[in-house]
C-alpha positions in Angstrom: -28.0 10.9 47.6 -28.5 11.1 51.3 -26.5 13.4 53.4 -22.9 12.4 54.2 -22.8 9.6 51.6 -20.4 9.8 48.6 -20.5 8.1 45.3 -22.6 7.8 42.2 -26.1 6.4 41.7 -26.8 3.5 39.5 -28.6 5.7 37.0 -25.6 8.0 36.7 -23.3 5.0 36.1 -25.6 3.6 33.4 -25.7 7.0 31.6 -21.9 7.4 31.7 -21.4 3.8 30.4 -24.0 4.3 27.7 -22.4 7.6 26.5 -18.9 6.0 26.6 -20.1 3.0 24.5 -21.8 5.4 22.0 -18.7 7.5 21.6 -16.5 4.4 21.1 -18.9 2.9 18.6 -18.9 6.1 16.5 -15.1 6.4 16.7 -14.6 2.8 15.4 -16.8 3.6 12.4 -14.8 6.8 11.8 -11.4 5.0 12.0 -12.5 2.0 9.9 -12.5 4.3 6.9 -8.8 4.8 7.3 -7.9 1.1 7.2 -8.1 0.6 3.4 -6.1 3.8 2.8 -3.4 2.7 5.2 -3.2 -0.7 3.5 -2.9 0.9 0.1 -0.2 3.3 1.3 1.7 0.4 2.9 1.4 -1.7 -0.3 2.7 1.3 -2.4 5.7 1.8 -0.1 6.5 -2.0 -0.2 6.3 -2.1 -4.0 8.5 1.0 -4.2 11.0 -0.6 -1.8 11.1 -3.8 -3.8 11.8 -1.9 -7.0 14.5 0.2 -5.3 16.0 -3.0 -3.7 16.1 -4.7 -7.1 17.8 -1.6 -8.6 20.4 -1.6 -5.8 21.0 -5.4 -6.3 21.5 -4.9 -10.0 24.0 -2.1 -9.4 25.9 -3.9 -6.7 26.1 -7.3 -8.4 26.3 -6.0 -12.0 23.6 -8.6 -12.9 20.1 -8.0 -14.1 17.3 -8.0 -11.5 13.6 -8.3 -12.2 10.6 -7.3 -10.1 7.4 -9.1 -11.1 3.9 -7.8 -10.7 1.4 -10.6 -11.2 -1.7 -8.5 -12.0 -4.0 -11.6 -12.1 -2.6 -13.4 -9.0 -2.3 -10.0 -7.2 1.2 -10.6 -6.0 4.6 -8.9 -6.5 8.2 -9.5 -5.6 11.8 -9.7 -6.8 12.7 -12.7 -9.0 14.1 -15.5 -6.8 12.9 -13.9 -3.6 9.6 -14.2 -1.8 6.4 -12.8 -3.3 4.0 -10.6 -1.4 0.2 -10.3 -1.8 -1.6 -7.1 -2.6 -4.2 -5.9 0.0 -7.8 -7.0 -0.8 -9.9 -4.7 -3.0 -6.8 -3.1 -4.4 -6.8 -2.5 -8.1 -3.4 -2.4 -9.9 -2.6 -1.1 -13.4 0.7 -0.4 -15.2 1.3 2.4 -17.6 4.3 1.3 -19.7 6.0 3.9 -21.9 6.3 1.3 -24.7 3.4 -1.2 -24.2 0.7 1.2 -23.0 -1.8 0.3 -20.3 -1.4 -3.2 -18.8 -4.0 -4.6 -16.4 -3.7 -8.3 -16.9 -1.0 -10.9 -16.8 2.5 -10.5 -15.4 4.5 -7.3 -15.8 8.3 -7.4 -15.3 10.5 -4.5 -14.4 14.0 -5.4 -15.2 17.1 -3.5 -14.1 20.1 -4.0 -16.2 23.7 -3.8 -15.0 23.7 0.0 -14.9 20.5 -0.1 -12.8 18.4 1.5 -15.6 15.0 0.4 -16.7 12.3 1.7 -19.1 10.0 4.3 -17.6 6.4 4.1 -16.7 4.1 4.1 -13.7 2.2 1.7 -11.5 -1.2 2.8 -10.3 -2.7 1.4 -7.2 -6.3 2.3 -6.2 -8.7 1.3 -3.5 -12.0 3.1 -3.1 -11.4 6.8 -3.8 -7.6 6.7 -3.0 -5.1 6.3 -5.8 -1.3 6.0 -5.6 1.1 6.5 -8.6 4.5 4.8 -8.4 6.6 6.5 -11.1 9.8 5.1 -12.6 12.3 7.4 -14.3 13.8 5.7 -17.4 17.0 7.6 -17.3 18.1 7.5 -13.7 16.0 4.4 -12.6 14.7 6.5 -9.7 11.3 5.4 -8.2 8.9 7.7 -6.3 5.4 7.7 -5.0 3.0 10.4 -6.1 -0.6 10.8 -4.7 
């Protein structure tokens, strides 16, 4: 630059913009790997919340409440309420204490008047991430384990 003039040259501006776009491009690839994991975690929390809600309804109304997991249709929800879809590329399997491994059809989790159910776990997986939703047969408590 000449004497007394302030500012940047066109070459300096092009280099800065090129470096900024390169950094943004690399960061988007880095963060794109987190999206499936975030969707899987959200689905696990929503399924757990649905199970807990059905348990609370059964306890409050003294009527049985059922949560359905449609393993083929890839949806879940409380009977009589809306169903929610599972995220794409999410695999779901159920390990029932009595029936064993279930990966097809519809699985029902029924809470009786005392808010108890049979035990087991629901396994959600996407890529390398796996979530286990575990149900305690005695207390009816539900928790997520990685």
